[in-house]
TIDO-122337 format. One record per residue (C-alpha): residue in one letter; x, z, y; residue number from 0. Coordinates in nm, 4 decimals. Each point is the difference from the previous one (the first is absolute). Example, Ala and Ser with C-alpha at 12.3 -4.5 7.8 and 13.67 -1.06 7.14 Angstrom:
NODE,r,X,Z,Y,k
NODE,A,1.2300,0.7800,-0.4500,0
NODE,S,0.1370,-0.0660,0.3440,1
//
This chain:
NODE,r,X,Z,Y,k
NODE,M,5.1277,1.1665,-2.7832,0
NODE,N,-0.2707,-0.1991,-0.0660,1
NODE,G,-0.3569,0.1314,-0.2005,2
NODE,S,0.1914,0.3392,-0.0997,3
NODE,A,-0.1467,0.2255,0.3105,4
NODE,L,-0.1792,0.2144,-0.2917,5
NODE,A,0.2427,-0.0375,-0.2687,6
NODE,L,0.1460,0.3682,-0.0916,7
NODE,A,0.3010,0.1075,0.1512,8
NODE,P,0.2278,0.2385,-0.2043,9
NODE,W,-0.0337,0.3439,0.1330,10
NODE,D,0.3702,0.0992,0.1106,11
NODE,D,0.0832,0.3701,-0.0372,12
NODE,P,-0.3295,0.1415,-0.0753,13
NODE,C,-0.0261,0.3564,0.1310,14
NODE,P,-0.0220,0.3185,-0.2655,15
NODE,Q,-0.3965,-0.0009,0.0691,16
NODE,L,-0.0190,-0.3539,-0.0969,17
NODE,Q,0.2191,0.0174,-0.3118,18
NODE,A,-0.2365,0.3047,-0.1298,19
NODE,L,-0.3000,-0.2362,0.0788,20
NODE,C,0.1224,-0.2690,-0.2422,21
NODE,D,0.1152,0.2773,-0.2570,22
NODE,L,-0.3985,0.0903,-0.0006,23
NODE,V,-0.1422,-0.3190,-0.0530,24
NODE,A,0.2569,-0.0705,-0.2521,25
NODE,G,-0.1146,0.2775,-0.2028,26
NODE,R,-0.3599,-0.0971,0.0586,27
NODE,L,0.1071,-0.3239,-0.1094,28
NODE,A,0.1583,0.1479,-0.2758,29
NODE,E,-0.3176,0.1896,-0.1283,30
NODE,G,-0.1970,-0.3698,0.0012,31
NODE,E,0.1089,-0.2853,-0.1998,32
NODE,S,0.3646,-0.0015,-0.1912,33
NODE,Q,0.2555,-0.1247,0.2251,34
NODE,P,0.1745,-0.3012,-0.1261,35
NODE,K,0.4195,0.0571,-0.0650,36
NODE,R,0.2008,-0.1107,0.2679,37
NODE,T,0.4011,-0.0201,0.0219,38
NODE,K,0.1797,0.1908,0.2580,39
NODE,D,-0.0141,-0.2745,0.2763,40
NODE,N,-0.3514,-0.0899,-0.0599,41
NODE,Q,-0.1058,0.3487,0.0150,42
NODE,A,0.1763,0.0389,0.3426,43
NODE,R,-0.1775,-0.3156,0.1080,44
NODE,F,-0.3446,0.1499,-0.0934,45
NODE,H,0.0772,0.2846,0.1632,46
NODE,R,0.1092,-0.1586,0.3082,47
NODE,A,-0.3511,-0.2222,-0.0359,48
NODE,L,-0.1651,0.4042,-0.0604,49
NODE,I,0.1428,0.0964,0.3647,50
NODE,A,-0.1355,-0.2681,0.1788,51
NODE,V,-0.3571,-0.0334,-0.1501,52
NODE,C,-0.0202,0.3969,0.0375,53
NODE,G,0.1989,-0.0430,0.3953,54
NODE,V,-0.3005,-0.1996,0.1268,55
NODE,S,-0.2577,0.1875,-0.1930,56
NODE,A,0.0976,0.3055,0.1574,57
NODE,I,0.0090,-0.1760,0.3529,58
NODE,V,-0.3788,-0.0276,-0.0733,59
NODE,A,-0.1094,0.2984,-0.1418,60
NODE,T,0.2165,0.1688,0.3241,61
NODE,A,-0.1654,-0.1729,0.2482,62
NODE,R,-0.1020,0.1835,0.2753,63
NODE,V,-0.2738,-0.2416,0.0421,64
NODE,S,-0.1070,-0.2961,-0.2495,65
NODE,D,-0.1830,-0.3448,0.0074,66
NODE,G,-0.1009,0.0181,-0.3278,67
NODE,E,0.1640,-0.2688,-0.1090,68
NODE,G,0.2851,0.1176,-0.2224,69
NODE,Y,0.3553,-0.1305,0.0270,70
NODE,P,0.0526,-0.3935,-0.0389,71
NODE,V,0.2149,-0.0641,-0.2595,72
NODE,S,0.1407,-0.3720,-0.1238,73
NODE,F,-0.0022,-0.0533,-0.3708,74
NODE,A,0.1306,-0.3814,0.0144,75
NODE,N,0.3244,-0.0379,-0.2222,76
NODE,G,0.1481,-0.2424,0.2799,77
NODE,D,-0.0011,0.3253,0.2182,78
NODE,Y,0.2073,0.1866,-0.2588,79
NODE,A,0.2449,-0.2505,-0.1207,80
NODE,G,0.3483,0.0935,-0.0462,81
NODE,G,-0.0790,0.3323,0.2296,82
NODE,P,0.0729,0.3563,-0.0988,83
NODE,I,-0.3640,0.0684,-0.1072,84
NODE,S,-0.1341,-0.1928,-0.3090,85
NODE,I,-0.3329,-0.1341,0.0433,86
NODE,E,-0.1146,0.0884,-0.4331,87
NODE,H,0.1056,0.3854,0.0983,88
NODE,L,-0.2231,-0.0018,0.3347,89
NODE,R,-0.2945,-0.2121,-0.2197,90
NODE,Q,0.0519,0.3433,-0.2769,91
NODE,L,0.0269,0.2583,0.2574,92
NODE,R,-0.3620,-0.1496,0.1487,93
NODE,K,-0.1621,-0.0077,-0.3456,94
NODE,Q,0.1507,0.3511,-0.1432,95
NODE,M,-0.1081,0.1951,0.3195,96
NODE,E,-0.3384,-0.1264,0.0266,97
NODE,G,-0.0567,0.0553,-0.3685,98
NODE,V,0.1016,0.3592,0.0768,99
NODE,G,-0.2187,0.0072,0.3483,100
NODE,L,0.2982,0.0187,0.2233,101
NODE,L,-0.1022,-0.3062,0.1824,102
NODE,R,-0.2912,-0.2129,0.0608,103
NODE,V,0.0902,-0.3576,0.0389,104
NODE,V,-0.1968,-0.2858,0.1540,105
NODE,G,0.1429,-0.3204,-0.1091,106
NODE,G,0.0738,-0.2845,0.1948,107
NODE,F,0.0275,-0.3763,-0.0121,108
NODE,H,0.1910,-0.3059,0.1348,109
NODE,D,-0.2005,-0.2488,0.1302,110
NODE,R,0.1499,-0.3196,-0.1485,111
NODE,G,-0.2260,-0.2326,0.2605,112
NODE,G,0.1890,0.1071,0.2738,113
NODE,M,-0.3294,0.0924,0.1784,114
NODE,G,0.0668,0.3616,0.1112,115
NODE,G,-0.1510,0.1890,-0.2570,116
NODE,S,0.2615,0.1564,-0.1640,117
NODE,R,-0.0177,0.4048,-0.0618,118
NODE,V,0.2724,0.2166,-0.0468,119
NODE,T,0.0053,0.2514,-0.2558,120
NODE,R,-0.0506,0.3707,0.1422,121
NODE,L,0.0958,0.3511,-0.1616,122
NODE,H,-0.1629,0.2860,0.0659,123
NODE,P,0.0963,0.3628,-0.1120,124
NODE,T,-0.3068,0.2158,-0.1713,125
NODE,E,-0.0440,0.3651,0.0213,126
NODE,A,0.2342,0.0250,-0.3092,127
NODE,F,0.2646,-0.1682,0.1425,128
NODE,R,-0.0445,0.1865,0.3836,129
NODE,E,-0.0045,0.3553,-0.1838,130
NODE,L,0.3489,-0.0959,-0.1766,131
NODE,V,0.1359,-0.1158,0.3594,132
NODE,Q,-0.1062,0.3838,0.0923,133
NODE,R,0.1531,0.1178,-0.2415,134
NODE,A,0.3590,-0.1977,0.0518,135
NODE,G,-0.0318,0.1562,0.3464,136
NODE,V,-0.0063,-0.3891,0.1245,137
NODE,R,-0.0440,-0.0091,0.3891,138
NODE,S,-0.0481,-0.3389,0.2191,139
NODE,A,0.3431,0.1507,0.1537,140
NODE,H,0.1346,-0.0513,-0.3501,141
NODE,L,-0.0960,-0.3553,-0.0031,142
NODE,A,0.1725,-0.1896,0.3035,143
NODE,R,0.2077,-0.2452,-0.1027,144
NODE,L,0.1712,-0.3007,0.1580,145
NODE,Q,-0.1660,-0.3670,-0.0276,146
NODE,G,0.1491,-0.2350,-0.2603,147
NODE,D,0.0030,-0.3265,0.1397,148
NODE,L,-0.0426,0.0157,0.3975,149
NODE,V,-0.1684,-0.3304,0.0713,150
NODE,V,-0.2501,-0.1276,-0.2393,151
NODE,M,-0.1614,-0.4215,0.0215,152
NODE,R,-0.3651,-0.0030,-0.1382,153
NODE,G,-0.2169,-0.3410,-0.0748,154
NODE,L,0.0323,-0.2750,-0.1457,155
NODE,R,0.1667,-0.2574,0.2398,156
NODE,P,0.3557,-0.0762,-0.0338,157
NODE,S,0.1671,0.2346,0.2500,158
NODE,G,0.3814,-0.1595,-0.0174,159
NODE,P,0.2948,0.2318,0.0098,160
NODE,E,0.0211,0.3018,0.1974,161
NODE,P,0.0681,-0.0577,0.3785,162
NODE,E,0.3170,0.1770,0.1316,163
NODE,S,-0.2394,0.2083,0.2666,164
NODE,V,-0.2108,0.1011,-0.3309,165
NODE,R,0.3760,0.1254,-0.1829,166
NODE,A,0.0474,0.1844,0.3335,167
NODE,S,-0.3082,0.1980,-0.0082,168
NODE,R,0.0858,0.1563,-0.3064,169
NODE,L,0.2565,0.1627,0.1106,170
NODE,T,-0.1735,0.1550,0.2845,171
NODE,L,-0.3157,0.0851,-0.2275,172
NODE,D,0.2836,0.1746,-0.2164,173
NODE,R,0.1594,0.1832,0.2788,174
NODE,L,-0.3544,0.0998,0.1278,175
NODE,N,-0.0894,0.1267,-0.3428,176
NODE,R,0.2892,0.2010,-0.0384,177
NODE,L,0.0024,0.1583,0.3320,178
NODE,N,-0.3915,0.0799,-0.0172,179
NODE,S,0.0720,0.1552,-0.3559,180
NODE,K,0.2361,0.2646,0.1774,181
NODE,H,-0.3109,0.0800,0.2518,182
NODE,S,-0.2932,0.1778,-0.0855,183
NODE,L,-0.3734,-0.1249,0.1352,184
NODE,T,-0.2960,0.1759,-0.0341,185
NODE,L,-0.3282,0.0861,0.0681,186
NODE,P,-0.1421,0.4031,-0.0011,187
NODE,D,-0.2423,0.0353,-0.2805,188
NODE,E,-0.2846,0.0665,0.2067,189
NODE,V,0.0535,-0.3692,0.1076,190
NODE,W,-0.0215,-0.1068,-0.3608,191
NODE,D,-0.3645,0.1654,-0.0325,192
NODE,Q,-0.0864,-0.2270,0.2845,193
NODE,I,0.1423,-0.3488,-0.1653,194
NODE,A,-0.1197,0.0709,-0.3316,195
NODE,A,-0.4096,-0.0501,0.0479,196
NODE,P,-0.0177,-0.3121,0.2045,197
NODE,W,0.3151,-0.1642,-0.1162,198
NODE,Q,0.0106,-0.3990,-0.0507,199
NODE,P,0.3095,-0.1853,-0.0631,200
NODE,R,0.1598,-0.1187,0.3025,201
NODE,G,0.0823,-0.3632,0.0924,202
NODE,L,-0.0906,-0.1345,-0.3715,203
NODE,D,-0.1430,-0.3357,0.1435,204
NODE,E,0.3449,-0.0705,0.1906,205
NODE,C,0.2420,0.1021,-0.3128,206
NODE,P,0.0875,-0.3501,-0.1542,207
NODE,A,0.0164,0.1896,-0.3396,208
NODE,P,-0.1010,0.3147,-0.1803,209
NODE,V,0.3190,0.2229,0.0338,210
NODE,E,0.0308,0.2902,-0.2103,211
NODE,F,-0.2332,0.2954,0.0462,212
NODE,R,-0.2390,-0.0072,0.2823,213
NODE,G,-0.0850,0.3640,0.0316,214
NODE,I,0.2091,0.2262,0.2232,215
NODE,N,0.2511,0.1846,-0.1803,216
NODE,E,0.3000,0.1394,0.1743,217
NODE,A,0.2169,-0.1472,-0.3094,218
NODE,N,-0.0309,-0.3058,0.1708,219
NODE,V,0.2568,-0.0243,0.2936,220
NODE,S,0.1836,-0.3425,-0.0416,221
NODE,L,-0.1356,-0.3150,0.1621,222
NODE,R,0.0613,-0.3691,-0.1216,223
NODE,R,-0.0470,-0.3427,0.1230,224
NODE,I,-0.3042,-0.1982,-0.1767,225
NODE,F,-0.0116,-0.3845,0.1024,226
NODE,K,-0.2820,-0.2190,-0.1886,227
NODE,D,0.0671,-0.3886,-0.0070,228
NODE,G,0.2842,-0.0531,0.2165,229
NODE,W,0.2740,0.1877,0.1636,230
NODE,D,-0.1925,-0.0427,0.3476,231
NODE,R,-0.3278,0.1274,-0.1719,232
NODE,G,-0.0315,0.3943,0.0213,233
NODE,G,0.3316,0.2140,-0.0274,234
NODE,R,-0.1623,0.3120,0.1638,235
NODE,L,0.1240,0.3508,-0.1385,236
NODE,Y,-0.2389,0.1808,-0.2802,237
NODE,G,0.0591,0.3193,-0.2274,238
NODE,G,0.0376,0.2732,0.2538,239
NODE,W,-0.3014,0.2627,-0.0428,240
NODE,W,-0.0341,0.0666,0.3401,241
NODE,Q,-0.1526,-0.3578,0.0813,242
NODE,N,-0.2878,0.1082,-0.2130,243
NODE,V,-0.0672,0.3024,0.2126,244
NODE,P,-0.2690,-0.0888,0.2664,245
NODE,S,0.0986,-0.0419,0.3730,246
NODE,K,-0.1082,0.3564,0.0845,247
NODE,P,0.1263,0.2158,-0.2654,248
NODE,R,0.3035,-0.1669,0.0705,249
NODE,K,0.0358,0.1813,0.3284,250
NODE,R,0.0925,0.2973,-0.2067,251
NODE,L,0.2982,-0.1449,-0.1869,252
NODE,L,0.2720,0.2294,0.0334,253
NODE,I,0.3997,-0.1235,-0.0378,254
NODE,D,0.1837,0.2840,-0.1175,255
NODE,G,-0.2567,0.2108,0.0950,256
NODE,C,-0.0093,-0.1279,0.3530,257
NODE,P,-0.2945,-0.2012,0.1747,258
NODE,T,0.0396,-0.3606,-0.0339,259
NODE,A,-0.0806,-0.3005,0.2950,260
NODE,E,-0.1916,-0.3215,-0.1360,261
NODE,L,0.0206,-0.3270,0.2401,262
NODE,D,-0.1352,-0.3191,-0.0954,263
NODE,F,0.0060,-0.3217,0.1471,264
NODE,R,-0.3197,-0.1121,0.1747,265
NODE,A,-0.1698,-0.2839,-0.1037,266
NODE,L,0.3036,-0.1430,-0.1681,267
NODE,H,-0.1321,-0.2923,-0.1990,268
NODE,P,-0.1595,-0.1969,0.3118,269
NODE,R,0.3090,0.0725,0.2231,270
NODE,I,0.2186,-0.1850,-0.3117,271
NODE,L,-0.2210,-0.2778,0.0470,272
NODE,Y,0.0029,-0.0126,0.3772,273
NODE,A,0.3791,0.0190,0.0060,274
NODE,R,0.0062,-0.3269,-0.1895,275
NODE,Q,-0.1482,-0.1343,0.2610,276
NODE,G,0.2169,0.1524,0.2734,277
NODE,E,-0.2879,0.2289,0.1185,278
NODE,E,-0.1367,0.3189,-0.0262,279
NODE,P,-0.3651,0.0720,0.0031,280
NODE,E,-0.2068,0.1257,0.2997,281
NODE,G,-0.1324,0.3777,-0.0530,282
NODE,D,-0.0671,0.1212,-0.3189,283
NODE,P,-0.0360,-0.2830,-0.2698,284
NODE,Y,-0.2463,0.2124,-0.1861,285
NODE,T,-0.2941,0.0345,0.2583,286
NODE,L,-0.2362,-0.2072,0.1983,287
NODE,E,-0.1271,0.0830,0.3581,288
NODE,E,-0.3471,-0.1636,-0.1194,289
NODE,F,-0.0279,0.2388,-0.3129,290
NODE,E,0.1032,0.3619,0.1676,291
NODE,E,-0.2025,0.1429,-0.2579,292
NODE,V,0.2092,-0.1237,-0.3364,293
NODE,I,0.2622,0.2244,-0.0804,294
NODE,R,0.3419,-0.1343,-0.0092,295
NODE,G,0.0284,0.0849,-0.3536,296
NODE,Q,-0.2502,-0.2751,-0.0537,297
NODE,G,0.1852,-0.2562,0.2322,298
NODE,K,0.3053,0.0805,-0.2123,299
NODE,R,-0.1939,-0.0707,-0.3307,300
NODE,T,-0.1364,-0.2782,0.1494,301
NODE,F,0.3482,-0.1490,0.0936,302
NODE,N,0.1545,0.0257,-0.3656,303
NODE,R,-0.3140,-0.1302,-0.1412,304
NODE,I,0.1118,-0.2976,0.1954,305
NODE,I,0.3486,-0.0669,-0.0549,306
NODE,N,-0.0094,0.1664,-0.3757,307
NODE,G,-0.2848,-0.2569,-0.0942,308
NODE,T,0.0323,-0.3785,-0.0857,309
NODE,W,-0.2990,-0.2032,0.0941,310
NODE,N,-0.0949,-0.3292,-0.0843,311
NODE,K,-0.1371,-0.0839,0.2958,312
NODE,P,0.1859,0.1738,0.2513,313
NODE,N,-0.2071,-0.2257,0.2907,314
NODE,K,-0.3130,0.1743,-0.1120,315
NODE,S,-0.1289,0.2156,0.2642,316
NODE,N,0.0029,0.3422,-0.2459,317
NODE,P,0.2074,-0.0026,-0.2617,318
NODE,L,-0.0595,0.3785,-0.0651,319
NODE,N,-0.2769,0.1252,-0.1870,320
NODE,F,-0.2046,0.3151,0.1590,321
NODE,V,0.0274,0.2564,-0.2759,322
NODE,K,-0.0074,0.3832,-0.0148,323
NODE,E,0.2702,0.0972,0.1388,324
NODE,D,-0.1427,-0.1539,0.3253,325
NODE,K,-0.2404,0.1643,0.0282,326
NODE,G,-0.0659,0.3510,0.1459,327
NODE,T,0.0738,0.2215,0.3199,328
NODE,G,0.2651,-0.1767,0.1992,329
NODE,R,-0.0342,-0.3065,-0.1943,330
NODE,F,-0.3070,-0.2041,-0.0102,331
NODE,Q,-0.3831,0.0035,-0.1113,332
NODE,E,-0.0457,-0.3640,-0.0182,333
NODE,R,0.1670,-0.3089,-0.1417,334
NODE,A,-0.0779,-0.1936,0.3585,335
NODE,R,0.2447,0.2221,0.1872,336
NODE,F,0.2306,0.0418,-0.2399,337
NODE,R,-0.0040,-0.4026,-0.0191,338
NODE,K,0.0648,0.0038,0.3803,339
NODE,Y,0.2261,0.2487,-0.0274,340
NODE,V,0.2338,-0.1970,-0.2274,341
NODE,A,-0.0359,-0.3068,0.2181,342
NODE,E,0.1221,0.1665,0.2942,343
NODE,F,0.2969,0.1762,-0.2071,344
NODE,R,0.0784,-0.3315,-0.0831,345
NODE,K,0.0018,-0.1744,0.3888,346
NODE,K,0.1853,0.3401,0.1171,347
NODE,H,0.3058,-0.0948,-0.2468,348
NODE,A,-0.0289,-0.3818,0.0034,349
NODE,L,0.3687,-0.0392,0.0915,350
NODE,I,0.0786,0.1227,-0.3914,351
NODE,S,-0.2875,-0.1696,-0.1627,352
NODE,D,0.2191,-0.2221,-0.2051,353
NODE,S,0.0431,0.3111,-0.1961,354
NODE,F,-0.3307,0.0972,-0.0601,355
NODE,G,-0.1491,-0.0518,-0.3564,356
NODE,K,0.3187,-0.1002,-0.1783,357
NODE,G,0.0886,0.3638,-0.1271,358
NODE,V,0.3122,0.0520,0.1993,359
NODE,G,-0.0524,0.3140,-0.0109,360
NODE,I,0.2682,0.1073,-0.3088,361
NODE,Q,0.2512,-0.2547,0.1869,362
NODE,L,-0.0539,0.2814,0.3367,363
NODE,Q,0.0730,0.2664,-0.2466,364
NODE,C,0.3243,-0.1757,-0.0681,365
NODE,V,0.0853,-0.0005,0.3461,366
NODE,D,-0.1314,0.3693,0.0665,367
NODE,S,0.2229,0.0848,-0.2773,368
NODE,Q,0.3042,-0.1206,0.1583,369
NODE,I,-0.0826,0.1670,0.3136,370
NODE,A,-0.0387,0.3483,-0.2502,371
NODE,L,0.3362,-0.0292,-0.1227,372
NODE,E,0.1866,-0.0243,0.3457,373
NODE,V,-0.1820,0.3483,0.0726,374
NODE,I,0.1439,0.1397,-0.3501,375
NODE,D,0.3298,-0.1562,0.0668,376
NODE,A,0.0192,0.1848,0.3729,377
NODE,F,-0.0980,0.3152,-0.1716,378
NODE,L,0.2360,-0.0170,-0.2804,379
NODE,A,0.2666,-0.0739,0.2134,380
NODE,M,-0.1013,0.3381,0.1690,381
NODE,G,-0.0546,0.1953,-0.3399,382
NODE,E,-0.3091,0.0904,0.0552,383
NODE,P,-0.3203,-0.0504,-0.2011,384
NODE,I,-0.2891,-0.2124,0.0653,385
NODE,Y,-0.2987,-0.0390,-0.2311,386
NODE,P,-0.1464,-0.3797,0.0705,387
NODE,V,-0.4038,-0.0763,-0.0251,388
NODE,H,0.0518,-0.3766,0.0590,389
NODE,D,-0.0121,-0.0243,0.3836,390
NODE,S,0.0138,0.3487,0.0586,391
NODE,F,0.3140,0.2194,-0.0500,392
NODE,I,-0.0005,0.4627,-0.0368,393
NODE,V,0.2943,0.1483,0.1104,394
NODE,R,0.1318,0.3482,0.0968,395
NODE,G,-0.2383,0.0808,0.3300,396
NODE,V,0.3303,0.0565,0.1938,397
NODE,M,0.0794,-0.3957,-0.1033,398
NODE,R,-0.3109,-0.0914,0.1862,399
NODE,E,0.1472,-0.1849,0.2763,400
NODE,R,0.2942,-0.1338,-0.1642,401
NODE,L,-0.2646,-0.1603,-0.2307,402
NODE,W,-0.1791,-0.1472,0.2765,403
NODE,S,0.3094,-0.1604,0.1489,404
NODE,V,0.1214,-0.1144,-0.3508,405
NODE,M,-0.3467,-0.2080,-0.0780,406
NODE,R,-0.0087,-0.1566,0.3548,407
NODE,E,0.3410,-0.1350,-0.0796,408
NODE,S,-0.0674,-0.0705,-0.3861,409
NODE,S,-0.3119,-0.1924,0.0904,410
NODE,F,0.1965,-0.2243,0.2831,411
NODE,K,0.2862,-0.0340,-0.1957,412
NODE,I,-0.2443,-0.1853,-0.3054,413
NODE,L,-0.2618,-0.1346,0.2696,414
NODE,G,0.1599,-0.0296,0.3412,415
NODE,V,-0.2825,0.2157,0.1189,416
NODE,S,0.0050,0.3675,0.0186,417
NODE,V,-0.3380,0.0787,-0.1866,418
NODE,P,-0.1490,0.3283,0.1742,419
NODE,V,-0.0131,0.3145,-0.1822,420
NODE,S,-0.2536,0.2827,-0.0423,421
NODE,G,-0.0371,0.3093,-0.2391,422
NODE,R,0.0107,0.3919,0.0293,423
NODE,L,0.2039,0.2784,0.1290,424
NODE,A,0.1233,0.2616,-0.1998,425
NODE,I,0.0005,0.3460,0.0020,426
NODE,P,0.3176,0.1365,0.1147,427
NODE,C,0.1893,0.1784,-0.3035,428
NODE,T,0.1174,0.3650,0.1116,429
//
């Protein structure tokens, strides 16, 4: 479904609390400018749009942690043509709710030149709206719902018809979202307090497109696949609130009140490239013996820059700029040391150097999403909840050993090699 990842979808079976919020908002709008007379059918469509706008605004208002960016919403005509929500009603609501002080709207624009400068409109609930949310008794748990379209294509390049494997993944995601909605994934209150102050959105440089609310709201329990400019580009799963929780607090996640385990594939993208050459890397792909003082995270970041970037002069001795993220403890103090590090890094991975500087990272995401779907399918067959974070997976603690086996088996099925797995142990549930 091209171009509609940020189009508002109807809110099926809204809970009484959300209905009460809509009634309060409708009353506030009636106090403002006079409302146009609508037919019974037109009033029903207007109310459908009202529920959608109130719902997403309430997601921001009830968020445990907010990125301050509001909720991105498309107001493009084509995203609603022939659909259940009228763009005219959405525009009326945007204007009226802003007029009575319930929303602050940061308008977007479309870059017709195709230079990537477009910006989506964002809705920011005001304090007045938050007061109505409290009066209606709306909590994040009331706002959980299944996603609309489970596969989204973004970008400007023609993508062609949806492949059979992608259509099959829709069924997997639908089953996963429905299964996980029957279970409870939570964090203790004290952990939320630890997250709020230093929190930053996770993985925004990796996501092919802005996807809904980027803060942390437990209402976001469903996942969808996001591609960009082709069915072999992207395809990772986005939308779950746990994906934005930093790794350390994620250790405290509970499934149905019981501790969890999280395992991840170790250095997955380098191993995908080596597997294509029929080889496996020696040692840790992200470390160099000659640079013991450099932390592993710097090595991972450097590798990602090498495979995600597009170089005009791929044979240049050092195509990476020395930026502020490369400086500091466990990194580098001077440019010359960094340049030598990059040169040795490229030499270490000479076998896969044909993939450097060509922007293949987004294609590797497609491969790792295929592995992730294999892992998910295995847990669905067991009726077990599973919460993916791209190349890592959160399960009930008692399922840790089974997850380890499934991940090894799934990577072998897709790559022909079993990728090493690492992760944390769970505290036994008593």
